[in-house]
Steps between C-alpha positions, in 0.01 A plus 500: 500500500623139452839604652332685782277199576752214503788708634279630778388145578860368508613784720207489743528127552880509534492780757168411664651492853597866462155612410227546762204275457264792460691593188612150387145364463349793303803543280524129425126482426523802270784345305327167457182666396700710255652186348153358445402825299828477310392150399165637381682766298726237347218268391365792303816511290746728691773606533664350187375340174626155603260312709756260649717789612205668667387191673842440669404787721158362584582139586652545846218411740574741784151443640538127446138403422429574128698378202546784254390316171170398669443856603595627145258267330216560738537882493516513117183289499343758735578774243361303213147440634216748452325407825728631781408389846283197378601214720455255205714682253735724691800314666551798728144543618444517878121434445290181508205376312172459700511127465857467627436751777205302619704178515773643728475452881357786696830565676684525171234740362549717808877506445461588131257779575752638767758479222294755300574759766825696506611346835409154382696528170803628686502233771340174369522591141855366437431165671178459293670593172793260546276212623263543207790506250674194648172311525440579130847377403452176695162440326678562167769228569231258627305519184807417297598845372884505509540826293678682778686211666835627365411849610435383850822312518698809395295721735557275802881491423513881477290536815740269681782730391317808638453321834871394506602854436274639768545238761840333449700779343351806670387322819154652510253279680257356243205582713598865496536506126161324447295680763678827505578558132324256263148506652496888532623512131200296388272734706655799322433337162140430603468864601529593129276222366234556777302761302649476160205302363121490557210355314356740251282530190797592277861378500638848572270539796661198664837667528598758773716805511682546831716817481710422804811667638854483358616203711201290408506595127870398507429177682219398259685638194188713427286192468263680738381694191358158408253609231787657308702174538206289370439735213866520404682207650818550306541854622818509720432576863684835503269633220173424666476825714532714186223299341286568807576872510436540135138381519391479863136576430490257203634211701249568784215515243602161374497328843198673633698701757641194667785684672661530837724786605762275674519187700406675831175582318458131421568405865257751642219400268530122542684452826270239655222522240504267199554710188244284327356149503734202431214358282537621142177667396486354147695165522297187492 
């Protein structure tokens, strides 16, 4: 999968002029989204027993915006907490406390509510995600926290190399790479995370199962079976479907039947209608 991802990226960007735009954009977005899910697999201890070897494959910032070590530390913290979706405890929560929600301008509240719909998450979701992350990092530096300063320096150098490869070596216009490949790749990633968590009384009830088709399961490295991943985070991606088939009824009993057949099912149910409130029901 690592060879497919990086080899495919190199080939697609090198021969981009030979590929019609209607194939270039989706293929590029698919490969960049796949790389993000490979990074997710890597931070959970795969594919070798040596962390430094694994992380060599996760550092290249093909989507440019997120340093791998910050993602790794944040995501592992997400796994450690017992209050998934809580905006105070969960670094990956899309929800807000009532007090923080009330303090936001009306226009921003409307935008964040739109972001709870399928169309909103696919269109404005990436911009909101990146803006929120970068604003948080700026606040971190302003308050004197320099823990990730070296990480950011390395990340910016690697991001510059990606842009040099794409723009100077391959000759692809940077606007095409950013708007035609990177942004759609972030939308694809948000497609997976859109319904993967919800507020619930029990931890397992907060994790979804989306069965999905073969292309989406491959793209997400079976992380669409999200309850199984949270229950057994060290399980390699290629063993997750067998765990699902072995105890389908048991998994659904654990998460209260929080299941979608595929991502078309997700789109139909939540196309323009928010899937739930952006205000967390139990956070204060």
